[in-house]
MARBA-3410 file (N, C-alpha, C, O; in Angstrom, 1 decimal):
210
60.5,44.4,42.0,61.1,44.8,43.3,60.1,44.7,44.5,60.4,44.4,45.6 ~ 58.8,45.0,44.2,57.8,45.0,45.2,57.7,43.6,45.8,57.6,43.5,47.0 ~ 57.6,42.6,44.9,57.5,41.2,45.4,58.7,40.8,46.2,58.6,40.2,47.3 ~ 59.9,41.2,45.7,61.1,40.8,46.4,61.2,41.5,47.8,61.6,40.9,48.8 ~ 60.7,42.8,47.9,60.7,43.5,49.1,59.8,42.9,50.1,60.1,42.7,51.3
58.6,42.4,49.6,57.6,41.8,50.5,58.2,40.5,51.1,58.0,40.2,52.2 ~ 58.8,39.7,50.2,59.4,38.4,50.6,60.5,38.6,51.7,60.6,37.9,52.6 ~ 61.3,39.6,51.4,62.4,39.9,52.4,61.8,40.4,53.7,62.3,40.1,54.8 ~ 60.8,41.3,53.6,60.2,41.9,54.8,59.7,40.8,55.7,59.7,40.9,57.0 ~ 59.2,39.7,55.1,58.7,38.6,56.0,59.7,37.9,56.7,59.4,37.2,57.7
61.0,38.1,56.3,62.1,37.4,57.1,62.8,38.4,58.0,63.7,37.9,58.8 ~ 62.5,39.7,58.0,63.1,40.6,59.0,62.3,40.5,60.3,61.1,40.5,60.3 ~ 63.0,40.5,61.4,62.3,40.5,62.7,61.3,41.6,62.8,61.6,42.8,62.5 ~ 60.1,41.3,63.2,59.0,42.2,63.4,58.6,42.2,64.9,58.3,41.1,65.4 ~ 58.5,43.3,65.5,58.6,44.7,65.0,60.1,45.2,65.0,61.0,44.4,65.2
60.3,46.5,64.6,61.6,47.1,64.7,62.2,46.9,66.1,61.4,46.9,67.0 ~ 63.5,46.9,66.2,64.1,46.8,67.5,63.9,48.0,68.3,63.6,49.1,67.8 ~ 63.9,47.9,69.6,63.7,49.1,70.5,64.8,50.1,70.3,65.9,49.8,69.9 ~ 64.5,51.3,70.6,65.5,52.4,70.7,65.8,52.7,72.1,65.4,52.0,73.0 ~ 66.5,53.8,72.3,66.8,54.2,73.7,65.6,54.3,74.6,65.6,53.9,75.8
64.6,55.0,74.1,63.4,55.3,74.9,62.1,54.6,74.5,61.1,54.6,75.2 ~ 62.1,53.9,73.3,60.9,53.5,72.7,60.9,52.0,72.3,62.0,51.4,72.1 ~ 59.7,51.4,72.4,59.6,50.0,71.9,58.4,50.0,70.9,57.6,50.8,70.9 ~ 58.4,48.9,70.1,57.4,48.8,69.0,56.8,47.4,69.1,57.4,46.4,69.5 ~ 55.5,47.3,68.8,54.7,46.1,68.6,53.5,46.3,67.8,53.2,47.5,67.5
52.9,45.3,67.4,51.7,45.4,66.6,50.5,45.8,67.4,50.4,45.4,68.6 ~ 49.6,46.5,66.8,48.3,46.8,67.5,47.5,45.6,67.7,47.6,44.7,66.8 ~ 46.8,45.4,68.7,45.9,44.3,69.0,44.5,44.8,69.1,44.1,45.3,70.1 ~ 43.7,44.5,68.0,42.4,45.1,68.0,41.5,44.3,68.9,40.3,44.7,69.2 ~ 41.9,43.2,69.5,41.1,42.5,70.5,41.4,43.0,72.0,40.8,42.6,72.9
42.4,43.9,72.1,42.7,44.5,73.4,42.0,45.8,73.7,42.0,46.7,72.9 ~ 41.2,45.8,74.8,40.5,47.0,75.1,41.4,48.2,75.3,41.1,49.3,75.0 ~ 42.6,47.9,75.9,43.6,48.9,76.1,44.1,49.6,74.8,44.2,50.8,74.7 ~ 44.4,48.7,73.8,44.9,49.2,72.5,43.7,50.0,71.8,44.0,51.0,71.2 ~ 42.5,49.4,71.8,41.4,50.1,71.1,41.2,51.5,71.7,41.0,52.4,71.0
41.2,51.6,73.0,40.9,52.8,73.7,42.0,53.8,73.4,41.8,55.0,73.1 ~ 43.3,53.4,73.4,44.4,54.3,73.2,44.3,54.8,71.8,44.6,56.0,71.6 ~ 44.0,54.0,70.8,43.9,54.4,69.4,42.8,55.4,69.2,42.9,56.5,68.6 ~ 41.7,55.1,69.8,40.5,56.0,69.7,40.7,57.3,70.3,40.4,58.3,69.7 ~ 41.3,57.4,71.5,41.5,58.6,72.3,42.5,59.5,71.5,42.4,60.7,71.5
43.5,58.9,70.9,44.5,59.7,70.1,43.8,60.4,68.9,44.0,61.6,68.7 ~ 42.9,59.7,68.2,42.1,60.3,67.1,41.1,61.3,67.6,40.6,62.1,66.8 ~ 40.7,61.2,68.9,39.6,62.0,69.4,40.1,63.4,69.8,39.3,64.3,70.1 ~ 41.4,63.6,69.9,42.0,64.8,70.2,42.1,65.8,69.0,42.8,65.5,68.1 ~ 41.4,66.9,69.0,41.3,67.8,67.9,42.7,68.3,67.5,43.0,68.5,66.3
43.6,68.5,68.4,45.0,69.0,68.1,45.7,67.9,67.3,46.5,68.2,66.4 ~ 45.6,66.6,67.7,46.3,65.5,67.1,45.8,65.3,65.6,46.6,65.0,64.7 ~ 44.5,65.5,65.4,44.0,65.2,64.1,43.8,66.5,63.2,43.1,66.5,62.2 ~ 44.3,67.5,63.6,44.2,68.8,62.9,44.5,68.7,61.5,43.7,69.3,60.6 ~ 45.5,68.0,61.1,45.9,67.9,59.7,45.6,66.5,59.1,46.1,66.2,58.1
44.7,65.8,59.7,44.3,64.5,59.2,43.1,64.6,58.4,42.2,65.4,58.7 ~ 43.0,63.7,57.4,41.8,63.6,56.6,40.5,63.4,57.5,40.6,62.4,58.3 ~ 39.5,64.2,57.4,38.3,64.0,58.3,37.7,62.6,58.2,37.1,62.1,59.2 ~ 37.9,61.9,57.1,37.4,60.5,57.0,38.1,59.5,57.9,37.6,58.5,58.2 ~ 39.2,59.9,58.5,39.9,59.0,59.4,39.7,59.4,60.8,40.4,58.9,61.7
38.6,60.1,61.1,38.2,60.4,62.5,37.0,59.5,62.8,36.1,59.4,62.0 ~ 37.1,58.9,64.0,36.1,57.9,64.3,35.1,58.3,65.3,35.5,58.9,66.3 ~ 33.8,58.1,65.1,32.8,58.5,66.0,32.7,57.7,67.3,32.1,58.1,68.3 ~ 33.3,56.4,67.2,33.2,55.5,68.4,34.3,54.6,68.3,35.0,54.4,67.3 ~ 34.6,53.9,69.5,35.6,52.8,69.5,35.2,51.7,68.5,36.0,51.1,67.8
33.9,51.4,68.5,33.4,50.3,67.6,33.7,50.6,66.2,34.1,49.7,65.4 ~ 33.5,51.9,65.7,33.7,52.2,64.3,35.2,52.2,64.0,35.6,51.7,62.9 ~ 36.1,52.6,64.9,37.5,52.5,64.7,38.0,51.0,64.7,38.8,50.7,63.9 ~ 37.4,50.2,65.5,37.8,48.8,65.5,37.4,48.1,64.2,38.1,47.3,63.7 ~ 36.2,48.4,63.7,35.8,47.9,62.4,36.7,48.3,61.3,37.0,47.5,60.4
37.2,49.5,61.3,38.1,50.0,60.3,39.4,49.2,60.3,39.9,48.7,59.3 ~ 40.0,49.0,61.5,41.2,48.2,61.7,41.1,46.8,61.3,42.0,46.2,60.7 ~ 39.9,46.2,61.6,39.7,44.8,61.3,39.6,44.6,59.7,40.0,43.5,59.3 ~ 39.2,45.6,59.0,39.1,45.5,57.5,40.4,45.8,56.9,40.5,45.7,55.6 ~ 41.4,46.2,57.6,42.7,46.7,57.0,43.8,46.0,57.7,44.6,46.6,58.5
44.1,44.7,57.5,45.2,44.0,58.1,46.5,44.0,57.3,46.8,43.0,56.7 ~ 47.2,45.1,57.3,48.4,45.2,56.4,49.5,44.1,56.8,50.2,43.7,55.9 ~ 49.6,43.7,58.0,50.6,42.7,58.3,50.4,41.4,57.7,51.3,40.7,57.3 ~ 49.1,41.0,57.7,48.8,39.7,57.1,49.0,39.8,55.6,49.3,38.8,55.0 ~ 48.8,40.9,55.0,48.9,41.1,53.5,50.3,41.3,53.0,50.8,40.7,52.0
51.1,42.2,53.7,52.4,42.6,53.2,53.5,42.3,54.1,54.7,42.3,53.7 ~ 53.3,42.0,55.4,54.4,41.7,56.4,54.8,42.9,57.1,55.8,42.9,57.8 ~ 54.1,44.1,56.9,54.4,45.3,57.7,53.2,46.1,57.7,52.2,45.8,57.1 ~ 53.2,47.2,58.5,52.1,48.1,58.7,52.5,49.2,59.7,53.6,49.6,59.8 ~ 51.5,49.6,60.5,51.7,50.6,61.6,51.9,49.9,62.9,51.0,49.1,63.3
53.0,50.2,63.6,53.2,49.6,64.9,52.8,50.6,66.0,52.7,51.8,65.9 ~ 52.5,50.0,67.2,52.3,50.7,68.4,53.7,51.2,68.8,54.7,50.4,68.8 ~ 53.8,52.5,69.2,55.1,53.0,69.7,54.8,53.3,71.2,53.8,54.0,71.6 ~ 55.6,52.7,72.1,55.4,52.8,73.5,56.7,53.2,74.2,57.8,52.9,73.7 ~ 56.5,53.7,75.4,57.7,54.0,76.2,58.3,52.7,76.8,57.6,51.9,77.3
59.6,52.5,76.7,60.2,51.3,77.2,60.1,51.2,78.7,59.9,50.1,79.3 ~ 60.2,52.4,79.4,60.2,52.3,80.9,58.8,52.0,81.5,58.7,51.2,82.4 ~ 57.8,52.6,80.9,56.4,52.3,81.5,55.5,51.5,80.7,54.5,51.0,81.2 ~ 55.8,51.4,79.4,54.9,50.7,78.5,53.7,51.5,78.0,52.9,51.0,77.3 ~ 53.7,52.8,78.4,52.6,53.6,78.0,52.6,53.9,76.5,53.7,54.1,75.9
51.5,53.8,75.8,51.4,54.0,74.4,51.7,55.5,74.1,51.0,56.4,74.6 ~ 52.6,55.8,73.2,53.0,57.1,72.8,52.2,57.5,71.5,51.8,58.6,71.4 ~ 52.1,56.5,70.6,51.4,56.8,69.3,51.6,55.6,68.4,51.6,54.5,68.8 ~ 51.7,55.9,67.1,51.8,54.8,66.1,52.7,55.4,65.0,52.8,56.5,64.7 ~ 53.5,54.4,64.4,54.4,54.8,63.3,54.6,53.5,62.4,54.6,52.4,62.9
54.7,53.8,61.1,54.9,52.6,60.2,54.6,53.0,58.8,54.8,54.2,58.4 ~ 54.3,52.1,58.0,54.0,52.3,56.6,53.2,51.2,56.0,53.1,50.1,56.5 ~ 52.4,51.5,54.9,51.6,50.5,54.3,51.5,50.8,52.8,51.8,51.9,52.4 ~ 51.1,49.8,52.1,51.0,49.9,50.6,49.7,50.6,50.2,48.6,50.4,50.8 ~ 49.9,51.5,49.2,48.7,52.2,48.7,49.0,52.6,47.3,50.1,52.5,46.8
47.9,52.9,46.5,48.0,53.3,45.1,48.4,54.7,44.9,47.9,55.6,45.6 ~ 49.2,54.9,43.9,49.4,56.3,43.4,49.0,56.3,41.9,49.2,55.3,41.2 ~ 48.6,57.5,41.5,48.1,57.6,40.1,49.3,58.2,39.2,50.0,59.1,39.7 ~ 49.5,57.6,38.1,50.4,58.1,37.1,49.9,59.3,36.4,48.9,59.2,35.7 ~ 50.6,60.4,36.6,50.1,61.7,36.1,49.8,61.7,34.6,48.9,62.3,34.1
50.7,61.0,33.8,50.6,61.0,32.4,49.4,60.1,31.9,48.9,60.3,30.8 ~ 48.9,59.2,32.8,47.8,58.4,32.4,46.9,58.2,33.7,47.2,57.3,34.5 ~ 45.8,58.9,33.8,45.0,58.8,35.0,44.4,57.4,35.3,44.0,57.2,36.4 ~ 44.4,56.6,34.3,43.9,55.2,34.5,45.0,54.2,34.9,44.7,53.1,35.3 ~ 46.2,54.7,35.0,47.3,53.8,35.4,47.7,54.2,36.9,47.8,55.3,37.3
47.9,53.1,37.7,48.3,53.3,39.1,49.5,52.5,39.4,49.8,51.4,38.7 ~ 50.3,52.9,40.3,51.4,52.1,40.8,51.3,52.0,42.3,50.8,52.9,43.0 ~ 51.8,50.9,42.9,51.8,50.7,44.4,53.1,51.3,45.0,54.2,51.0,44.5 ~ 52.9,52.0,46.1,54.0,52.5,46.8,53.8,52.3,48.3,52.7,52.0,48.8 ~ 54.9,52.4,49.1,54.8,52.3,50.5,54.8,53.7,51.2,55.7,54.4,51.1
53.7,54.0,51.8,53.4,55.3,52.4,53.7,55.3,53.9,53.2,54.5,54.7 ~ 54.6,56.1,54.3,55.1,56.2,55.7,54.2,57.2,56.4,53.8,58.2,55.9 ~ 54.0,57.0,57.7,53.2,57.9,58.5,53.4,57.7,60.0,54.0,56.8,60.5 ~ 52.8,58.6,60.8,52.9,58.5,62.3,51.9,59.4,62.9,51.4,60.3,62.2 ~ 51.5,59.1,64.1,50.6,59.9,64.9,50.9,59.7,66.4,51.1,58.6,66.8
51.0,60.8,67.1,51.4,60.7,68.5,50.5,61.5,69.4,49.9,62.6,69.1 ~ 50.3,61.0,70.6,49.6,61.8,71.6,50.2,63.1,71.9,51.4,63.3,71.9 ~ 49.3,64.1,72.1,49.8,65.5,72.3,50.8,65.6,73.5,51.8,66.4,73.4 ~ 50.7,64.9,74.5,51.5,65.0,75.7,53.0,64.6,75.4,53.9,64.9,76.2 ~ 53.2,63.9,74.3,54.5,63.5,73.9,55.2,64.3,72.8,56.3,64.0,72.4
54.5,65.4,72.4,55.1,66.2,71.4,56.3,67.0,72.0,56.4,67.2,73.2 ~ 57.2,67.3,71.1,58.3,68.2,71.4,59.4,67.5,72.2,60.2,68.2,72.8 ~ 59.5,66.2,72.3,60.5,65.5,73.0,61.4,64.7,72.1,62.3,63.9,72.6 ~ 61.3,64.8,70.8,62.2,64.1,69.9,61.7,62.6,69.7,62.4,61.9,69.0 ~ 60.6,62.3,70.2,60.2,60.9,70.1,59.7,60.5,68.7,59.9,59.4,68.2
59.1,61.5,68.0,58.7,61.2,66.6,59.9,60.9,65.7,59.9,60.0,64.8 ~ 61.0,61.7,65.9,62.2,61.4,65.1,62.8,60.1,65.5,63.3,59.4,64.6 ~ 62.8,59.8,66.8,63.5,58.6,67.2,62.8,57.4,66.6,63.4,56.4,66.2 ~ 61.4,57.4,66.7,60.6,56.3,66.1,60.8,56.2,64.6,61.0,55.2,64.0 ~ 60.8,57.4,63.9,60.9,57.4,62.5,62.2,56.9,62.0,62.2,56.1,61.0
63.3,57.1,62.7,64.6,56.6,62.3,64.6,55.1,62.5,65.2,54.4,61.7 ~ 64.0,54.6,63.6,63.9,53.1,63.8,63.1,52.4,62.7,63.5,51.4,62.2 ~ 62.0,53.0,62.3,61.1,52.4,61.4,61.7,52.5,60.0,61.6,51.5,59.2 ~ 62.3,53.6,59.6,62.9,53.7,58.3,64.1,52.7,58.2,64.4,52.2,57.1 ~ 64.9,52.6,59.3,66.0,51.6,59.2,65.5,50.2,59.1,66.1,49.4,58.4
64.3,49.9,59.7,63.7,48.6,59.4,63.3,48.4,57.9,63.5,47.3,57.3 ~ 62.8,49.5,57.4,62.4,49.4,55.9,63.7,49.2,55.1,63.7,48.4,54.1 ~ 64.8,49.8,55.4,66.1,49.6,54.7,66.5,48.1,54.8,66.8,47.5,53.7 ~ 66.4,47.6,56.0,66.8,46.2,56.2,65.9,45.2,55.4,66.3,44.1,55.0 ~ 64.6,45.6,55.2,63.7,44.8,54.5,63.8,44.9,53.0,63.0,44.3,52.3
64.7,45.8,52.6,64.9,46.0,51.1,63.8,46.9,50.4,63.6,46.8,49.2 ~ 63.1,47.7,51.3,62.1,48.6,50.7,62.9,49.9,50.2,63.3,50.7,51.1 ~ 63.0,50.1,49.0,63.9,51.1,48.5,63.4,52.5,48.6,64.2,53.4,48.8 ~ 62.1,52.7,48.6,61.5,54.1,48.7,60.3,54.1,49.7,59.5,53.1,49.7 ~ 60.2,55.1,50.4,59.0,55.4,51.2,58.5,56.7,50.8,59.3,57.6,50.6
57.2,56.9,50.7,56.5,58.1,50.4,55.8,58.6,51.6,55.4,57.8,52.5 ~ 55.6,59.9,51.7,54.9,60.5,52.8,54.1,61.7,52.3,54.6,62.4,51.4 ~ 53.0,62.0,53.0,52.3,63.2,52.7,52.2,64.0,54.0,52.0,63.5,55.1 ~ 52.4,65.3,53.9,52.3,66.2,55.0,51.8,67.5,54.6,52.0,68.0,53.5 ~ 51.0,68.2,55.5,50.6,69.5,55.2,51.7,70.5,55.5,52.3,70.4,56.5
51.9,71.4,54.6,53.1,72.3,54.7,53.0,73.1,56.0,54.1,73.4,56.6 ~ 51.9,73.4,56.4,51.7,74.3,57.7,52.1,73.5,58.9,52.3,74.0,60.0 ~ 52.2,72.2,58.8,52.5,71.3,59.9,54.0,71.2,60.0,54.6,70.1,59.7 ~ 54.7,72.3,60.4,56.2,72.3,60.3,56.9,71.3,61.2,57.9,70.8,60.7 ~ 56.4,71.0,62.4,57.1,69.9,63.1,57.2,68.6,62.3,58.3,68.0,62.3
56.1,68.2,61.7,56.2,67.0,60.9,57.1,67.1,59.7,57.8,66.1,59.3 ~ 57.1,68.3,59.0,58.0,68.5,57.9,59.4,68.3,58.4,60.2,67.6,57.7 ~ 59.7,68.8,59.6,61.1,68.7,60.1,61.4,67.2,60.4,62.6,66.8,60.1 ~ 60.5,66.5,60.9,60.7,65.1,61.2,61.0,64.3,60.0,62.0,63.5,59.9 ~ 60.2,64.5,59.0,60.4,63.8,57.7,61.7,64.2,57.0,62.5,63.3,56.6
62.1,65.5,57.0,63.3,65.9,56.4,64.5,65.4,57.1,65.5,65.0,56.6 ~ 64.4,65.3,58.5,65.5,64.8,59.3,65.6,63.3,59.2,66.7,62.8,59.7 ~ 64.7,62.6,58.6,64.8,61.2,58.4,65.1,60.8,57.0,65.0,59.6,56.6 ~ 65.4,61.8,56.2,65.9,61.5,54.8,64.9,61.7,53.7,65.1,61.3,52.6 ~ 63.7,62.3,54.1,62.7,62.5,53.0,62.9,63.8,52.3,63.3,64.8,52.9
62.7,63.8,51.0,62.8,65.0,50.2,61.5,65.3,49.6,60.8,64.5,49.1 ~ 61.1,66.6,49.6,59.9,67.0,48.9,60.0,66.9,47.4,61.0,67.5,46.8 ~ 59.1,66.2,46.7,59.1,66.1,45.3,57.9,66.7,44.6,57.8,66.8,43.4 ~ 56.9,67.1,45.4,55.7,67.6,44.8,54.9,68.4,45.8,54.7,68.0,47.0 ~ 54.3,69.6,45.4,53.4,70.3,46.2,52.0,70.3,45.6,51.8,70.7,44.4
51.1,69.9,46.4,49.7,69.7,45.8,48.9,71.0,45.9,49.4,72.0,46.5 ~ 47.7,71.0,45.4,46.9,72.2,45.5,46.4,72.4,46.9,46.5,71.5,47.7 ~ 45.9,73.6,47.2,45.4,73.8,48.6,44.2,72.9,48.9,43.4,72.6,48.0 ~ 44.2,72.4,50.2,43.1,71.6,50.7,42.6,72.2,51.9,43.2,73.2,52.4 ~ 41.5,71.7,52.5,41.0,72.4,53.7,42.0,72.5,54.9,41.9,73.5,55.7
42.9,71.5,55.0,43.9,71.5,56.1,45.1,72.4,55.8,45.9,72.7,56.7 ~ 45.3,72.8,54.5,46.5,73.5,54.1,47.0,73.0,52.7,46.2,72.4,52.0 ~ 48.2,73.2,52.4,48.8,72.8,51.2,49.6,71.5,51.4,50.5,71.4,52.3 ~ 49.2,70.4,50.7,49.8,69.1,50.9,51.1,69.0,50.2,51.3,69.4,49.0 ~ 52.2,68.5,50.8,53.4,68.2,50.3,53.6,66.7,50.1,53.1,65.9,51.0
54.2,66.2,49.1,54.6,64.8,48.9,56.1,64.7,49.0,56.8,65.4,48.3 ~ 56.5,63.8,49.9,58.0,63.6,50.1,58.3,62.2,49.9,57.5,61.3,50.0 ~ 59.6,62.0,49.5,60.1,60.6,49.2,61.4,60.4,49.9,62.3,61.3,49.8 ~ 61.6,59.3,50.5,62.9,58.9,51.1,63.6,58.0,50.0,63.1,57.1,49.5 ~ 64.9,58.4,49.7,65.6,57.8,48.6,64.9,58.2,47.3,64.5,57.4,46.5
64.9,59.5,47.0,64.1,60.1,45.9,64.8,60.2,44.7,64.3,60.8,43.7 ~ 66.1,59.7,44.6,66.9,60.0,43.4,66.3,59.6,42.1,66.4,60.2,41.0 ~ 65.5,58.5,42.2,65.0,57.9,40.9,63.6,58.4,40.6,63.0,58.0,39.6 ~ 63.0,59.3,41.4,61.7,59.8,41.3,61.6,61.1,40.4,62.4,62.0,40.6 ~ 60.7,61.1,39.5,60.4,62.3,38.7,59.1,62.8,39.3,58.1,62.1,39.3
59.1,64.0,39.9,57.9,64.5,40.6,56.7,64.6,39.7,55.5,64.6,40.2 ~ 56.9,64.7,38.4,55.7,64.9,37.5,55.1,63.6,37.1,54.0,63.6,36.5 ~ 55.7,62.5,37.5,55.2,61.2,37.0,54.0,60.6,37.8,53.2,60.0,37.2 ~ 54.0,60.8,39.1,53.0,60.2,39.9,52.4,61.2,40.9,53.0,62.2,41.3 ~ 51.2,61.0,41.3,50.5,61.8,42.3,49.6,60.9,43.1,49.0,60.0,42.6
49.5,61.3,44.4,48.5,60.5,45.3,47.1,60.6,44.7,46.7,61.7,44.3 ~ 46.4,59.5,44.8,45.0,59.6,44.3,44.0,60.2,45.3,42.9,60.6,44.9 ~ 44.4,60.4,46.6,43.5,61.0,47.5,44.2,61.9,48.5,45.4,61.8,48.7 ~ 43.5,62.9,49.0,44.1,63.9,49.9,44.0,63.3,51.3,43.5,62.2,51.5 ~ 44.6,64.0,52.3,44.7,63.5,53.6,46.1,63.2,54.0,47.0,63.1,53.2
46.4,63.2,55.3,47.8,63.1,55.7,48.0,62.2,56.9,47.6,62.6,58.0 ~ 48.6,61.1,56.8,48.8,60.2,57.9,50.0,60.7,58.8,50.0,60.3,60.0 ~ 50.9,61.4,58.3,52.1,61.9,59.0,51.7,63.2,59.7,51.9,64.3,59.1 ~ 51.1,63.1,60.8,50.4,64.3,61.3,51.0,65.0,62.5,51.0,66.2,62.6 ~ 51.6,64.3,63.4,51.9,64.9,64.7,53.3,64.4,65.2,53.8,64.8,66.3
END
């Protein structure tokens, strides 16, 4: 199913279609505007409060190097898109999903690949329903691409993100042990076939943050 989903994703128009207020496009690591917008978003302590510290960047150059080493669109046909306002073109944040490994609980040496959903938004755009609007557009794109399940991680104390995920069809299937940011929850969209005891994420951290 993974191969079939990838092949179909390559035929689905990229990026997702615009919504009433938002537009989507790929990040351009060669654009000074895009690099600065991405860096400043991660430089805001409130925005990254629930994010894995390893995903905080000391400089624009460090952030650019990370993006250059991780080209999910070239590899899978999807990734994290820029979310911007249709009216002004201002960058709001980022939303999307990418492939990553999960560990099979019954056998620590066995891993499966899943599509992990996430988002991050500038603080000035919180509380306006934009995260939900973008999440609905991106998950509908995933449905059209034949991606049957999306996984997400969120810190339980980050209640706005929990509400966004639940409102977009995600169901909590696992609660992890406490971590420095709080207690991590693992949620799945279209979770009917998932047994929560079967798999667990191999690393802490939370891309679905704000």
